[in-house]
Backbone bond lengths (Angstrom), bond angles and torsions (degrees), N, CA, C in turn:
res aa  C-N    CA-C-N  psi(-1)  N-CA   C-N-CA  omega(-1)  CA-C   N-CA-C  phi
1 V - - - 1.469 - - 1.525 108.59 -
2 Q 1.312 114.95 130.74 1.465 119.79 174.29 1.516 108.00 -118.43
3 L 1.327 116.12 140.77 1.457 122.17 -177.19 1.515 109.64 -121.84
4 Q 1.304 115.62 136.56 1.458 121.72 179.78 1.517 108.54 -127.20
5 A 1.329 116.27 110.84 1.462 121.36 -179.34 1.521 110.39 -97.06
6 S 1.324 115.20 147.67 1.458 120.80 178.44 1.509 109.69 -155.40
7 G 1.338 115.84 171.50 1.455 121.10 174.23 1.514 115.35 107.74
8 G 1.318 117.30 -5.01 1.453 119.22 179.11 1.514 112.28 -69.42
9 G 1.323 116.13 170.85 1.448 120.51 178.63 1.511 111.27 169.89
10 L 1.322 114.75 -170.85 1.459 122.47 179.03 1.517 108.75 -103.77
11 V 1.324 116.35 123.80 1.459 120.87 179.60 1.519 109.77 -137.18
12 Q 1.308 115.68 159.49 1.459 121.44 175.80 1.527 109.91 -82.88
13 A 1.292 115.73 153.04 1.462 120.67 176.21 1.524 109.93 -55.93
14 G 1.325 114.71 139.98 1.454 120.34 -179.16 1.522 114.45 94.20
15 R 1.330 116.87 -15.73 1.461 120.38 -179.47 1.525 110.65 -88.51
16 S 1.335 114.55 -176.79 1.472 120.85 -175.00 1.521 111.55 -124.40
17 L 1.304 114.66 156.78 1.459 122.80 172.05 1.524 108.09 -145.06
18 R 1.336 116.14 151.89 1.449 119.99 172.74 1.520 109.12 -123.33
19 L 1.297 115.78 122.66 1.455 121.81 176.39 1.527 109.39 -95.58
20 S 1.326 114.98 148.23 1.461 121.39 177.13 1.519 109.20 -125.83
21 C 1.314 114.70 149.92 1.462 120.39 176.65 1.530 106.84 -139.74
22 V 1.316 115.41 112.20 1.456 121.17 -179.50 1.525 109.07 -96.95
23 A 1.326 115.43 130.81 1.460 120.90 -178.29 1.523 110.58 -110.26
24 S 1.309 115.60 139.63 1.461 120.40 173.02 1.523 108.50 -94.06
25 G 1.314 117.21 165.84 1.451 119.98 175.27 1.517 113.10 96.87
26 R 1.325 114.82 168.77 1.451 121.10 -173.22 1.517 113.48 -97.05
27 T 1.305 118.53 -2.32 1.462 120.08 -173.57 1.520 113.42 -99.30
28 F 1.330 117.16 8.51 1.465 120.98 -174.85 1.521 111.23 -53.31
29 S 1.304 117.78 -47.67 1.465 120.95 -173.41 1.524 112.48 -69.95
30 R 1.316 118.49 -14.86 1.460 121.46 -179.39 1.526 112.35 -96.34
31 R 1.289 116.49 -7.02 1.457 119.33 -175.16 1.526 112.94 -107.41
32 G 1.326 115.52 137.27 1.445 118.13 166.80 1.511 109.07 -67.23
33 M 1.331 116.31 149.21 1.456 121.61 -179.57 1.521 108.83 -124.95
34 G 1.314 116.05 150.76 1.455 118.40 -179.07 1.512 112.49 -147.18
35 W 1.309 114.39 162.64 1.459 122.52 173.27 1.530 108.47 -120.48
36 F 1.305 114.77 133.66 1.452 122.89 173.44 1.527 107.38 -124.37
37 R 1.305 116.51 164.07 1.464 119.11 176.47 1.527 109.56 -141.66
38 Q 1.315 114.37 156.62 1.452 120.41 179.35 1.520 109.25 -136.48
39 A 1.315 115.53 114.52 1.458 121.38 176.93 1.523 109.04 -84.98
40 P 1.324 117.29 157.66 1.461 120.44 -179.83 1.522 111.49 -55.55
41 G 1.325 116.24 128.29 1.453 121.12 177.51 1.517 115.49 77.17
42 K 1.334 116.32 5.95 1.464 119.97 -178.01 1.519 110.63 -122.37
43 E 1.322 115.66 164.73 1.446 119.96 177.34 1.530 110.53 -78.87
44 R 1.327 114.20 158.99 1.458 118.87 175.90 1.520 109.36 -65.11
45 E 1.338 116.44 135.85 1.457 120.63 -178.11 1.516 111.45 -127.66
46 F 1.307 114.81 150.53 1.458 122.18 178.62 1.516 110.84 -68.20
47 V 1.335 115.65 139.05 1.458 121.53 175.87 1.524 110.33 -113.44
48 T 1.329 116.73 -57.75 1.455 120.70 -176.82 1.527 109.64 -163.03
49 A 1.335 115.72 159.42 1.456 121.21 178.26 1.517 109.95 -148.02
50 I 1.323 114.93 157.36 1.461 121.42 179.11 1.517 108.47 -136.80
51 S 1.315 116.70 144.76 1.450 120.96 -178.82 1.534 111.11 -74.31
52 G 1.314 115.77 166.60 1.450 120.53 179.19 1.521 112.70 -60.13
53 S 1.312 116.15 -35.80 1.468 120.51 178.91 1.518 112.79 -77.21
54 G 1.320 116.38 -16.29 1.459 120.13 -177.02 1.509 114.18 82.59
55 S 1.320 117.33 -0.59 1.466 120.28 -173.97 1.522 113.44 -85.89
56 S 1.319 117.24 -15.78 1.459 120.47 -176.94 1.519 110.75 -129.82
57 T 1.322 114.29 140.35 1.461 120.32 178.84 1.520 110.52 -134.98
58 L 1.303 115.25 161.76 1.462 122.17 179.40 1.518 107.59 -142.54
59 Y 1.330 116.25 139.14 1.461 120.90 -178.71 1.529 110.64 -130.36
60 A 1.312 115.18 145.86 1.452 119.82 168.92 1.525 108.31 -68.24
61 D 1.314 116.73 147.83 1.464 120.01 -178.49 1.524 112.00 -57.88
62 S 1.306 116.59 -32.78 1.465 120.43 -175.48 1.526 113.37 -68.44
63 V 1.331 117.41 -18.50 1.467 119.70 -177.60 1.525 112.76 -117.89
64 K 1.312 116.67 -4.17 1.463 120.78 -177.06 1.522 109.94 -59.43
65 G 1.329 115.37 132.33 1.456 120.52 -179.44 1.518 114.01 87.52
66 R 1.327 117.10 -12.29 1.474 120.50 179.32 1.518 111.96 -114.94
67 F 1.317 117.38 -33.12 1.468 122.05 -177.57 1.528 109.77 -108.72
68 T 1.337 115.07 148.98 1.462 121.11 176.84 1.521 109.43 -136.45
69 I 1.315 115.68 128.24 1.463 120.75 175.57 1.523 108.65 -101.99
70 S 1.329 115.41 143.22 1.455 120.43 177.80 1.531 108.05 -151.72
71 R 1.316 115.40 167.98 1.463 117.94 179.04 1.525 109.48 -141.90
72 E 1.316 114.99 148.04 1.460 122.10 -179.37 1.523 106.99 -123.62
73 Y 1.311 116.63 109.47 1.463 121.06 -171.69 1.528 112.46 -69.80
74 A 1.316 116.92 -36.93 1.461 119.78 -178.87 1.524 111.90 -61.24
75 K 1.337 116.04 -25.88 1.459 120.59 -178.77 1.528 112.60 -109.45
76 N 1.325 116.67 5.10 1.473 120.29 -177.52 1.524 111.24 49.47
77 T 1.312 116.08 44.50 1.456 120.98 -172.26 1.526 110.80 -128.26
78 V 1.309 114.77 140.90 1.456 121.25 171.11 1.524 107.49 -116.70
79 Y 1.328 115.76 140.46 1.453 121.76 -176.64 1.533 110.87 -116.15
80 L 1.314 114.07 154.11 1.457 120.35 170.90 1.519 107.11 -130.93
81 Q 1.322 115.62 105.50 1.455 121.76 176.09 1.515 107.97 -87.33
82 M 1.312 116.37 120.60 1.466 121.38 -176.96 1.520 109.09 -116.84
83 N 1.316 116.12 114.81 1.455 122.16 178.79 1.519 110.57 -112.36
84 S 1.308 115.66 162.68 1.473 121.08 178.40 1.520 111.29 48.65
85 L 1.294 115.69 50.76 1.460 119.98 -175.94 1.524 111.48 -64.72
86 E 1.325 113.98 146.45 1.455 121.74 -179.04 1.535 108.88 -123.49
87 P 1.324 117.67 156.53 1.474 119.15 178.23 1.527 113.23 -54.75
88 D 1.328 117.81 -32.33 1.466 120.68 178.72 1.529 112.76 -68.71
89 D 1.304 117.98 -9.82 1.470 121.05 176.27 1.534 111.63 -81.99
90 T 1.292 116.71 -6.02 1.465 120.94 -179.87 1.519 111.50 -61.51
91 G 1.325 115.46 136.09 1.451 120.59 178.01 1.512 111.52 161.07
92 V 1.313 115.35 178.27 1.454 120.88 173.29 1.527 107.42 -90.79
93 Y 1.311 115.87 126.80 1.460 121.91 -178.10 1.522 109.29 -100.74
94 Y 1.326 114.95 128.91 1.460 121.98 -178.91 1.527 109.85 -117.39
95 C 1.317 116.16 135.97 1.457 119.03 170.99 1.521 108.87 -99.04
96 G 1.317 115.29 146.85 1.448 121.09 -179.48 1.511 111.69 -133.03
97 A 1.320 115.12 149.99 1.461 122.22 175.33 1.521 107.54 -109.79
98 A 1.334 115.33 122.92 1.464 119.66 -174.53 1.519 112.17 -81.79
99 R 1.309 114.24 164.52 1.457 120.98 177.75 1.524 111.29 -72.21
100 G 1.312 117.44 -34.35 1.452 122.27 -177.16 1.511 113.59 -110.08
101 G 1.321 116.27 -173.38 1.451 121.48 -174.50 1.509 116.19 -101.14
102 L 1.334 117.15 3.96 1.464 119.44 179.16 1.517 109.57 -95.98
103 Y 1.318 117.37 -169.10 1.463 120.09 173.67 1.526 108.54 -100.58
104 Y 1.318 115.81 144.61 1.463 120.63 -171.84 1.515 110.52 -138.61
105 S 1.326 115.71 138.09 1.461 120.40 177.50 1.523 112.37 -104.20
106 G 1.309 116.87 -4.66 1.452 119.95 -178.20 1.509 112.99 -91.52
107 Y 1.300 116.04 133.79 1.463 121.28 -179.42 1.526 111.69 -56.55
108 D 1.307 117.55 -38.74 1.464 121.75 -175.99 1.529 113.74 -73.37
109 D 1.316 117.40 -7.66 1.463 120.78 177.69 1.522 112.49 -81.31
110 Y 1.311 116.36 -6.09 1.464 121.08 -175.63 1.524 110.45 -106.44
111 D 1.330 114.12 133.70 1.461 121.26 -179.10 1.523 112.60 -92.70
112 Y 1.318 115.96 -32.76 1.458 120.41 -172.30 1.523 110.19 -129.91
113 W 1.339 115.00 145.44 1.464 121.54 -179.43 1.518 110.62 -132.88
114 G 1.330 113.78 144.47 1.458 119.40 171.15 1.520 109.97 -79.70
115 Q 1.319 115.95 178.23 1.453 120.93 -173.81 1.523 112.90 -81.53
116 G 1.306 118.40 -12.82 1.457 121.10 179.78 1.514 112.41 94.78
117 T 1.318 114.97 147.36 1.457 121.44 176.14 1.525 107.64 -135.81
118 L 1.322 116.52 134.52 1.460 121.85 -172.43 1.522 111.62 -85.79
119 V 1.321 114.63 128.83 1.462 122.29 174.31 1.526 107.73 -116.20
120 T 1.321 116.11 124.90 1.451 121.48 178.14 1.524 108.43 -123.43
121 V 1.323 115.89 122.79 1.453 121.22 -178.97 1.524 108.07 -113.28
122 S 1.301 115.63 118.33 1.454 120.50 -179.71 1.522 110.79 -94.02
123 S 1.315 115.71 149.59 1.484 120.09 -178.39 1.514 111.46 -91.27
């Protein structure tokens, strides 16, 4: 599985961005997918995840109510809609494909990672 993330950029606080992650391979629909982020000088942290079926999602408390994860099977793509962005949301965002079909918040549950896309939120 190869993952290609895109959609990052520089935005002002309060604005929105949508990230995309396109997956290659035939196992997309069987894998849970997730987004993690890494701010400068900090460890990578969980943001959100979605199950293989798309019926279940999980969010970090810091983004709950502002971010939405979704997936489009016809395009093998998972999206991260980010609204009401804050400067603390700044970082490199990575999409991951999990080993199993549920949603996962643990870094070690993911087998494959995209290259990351940079999101910078100015105040």
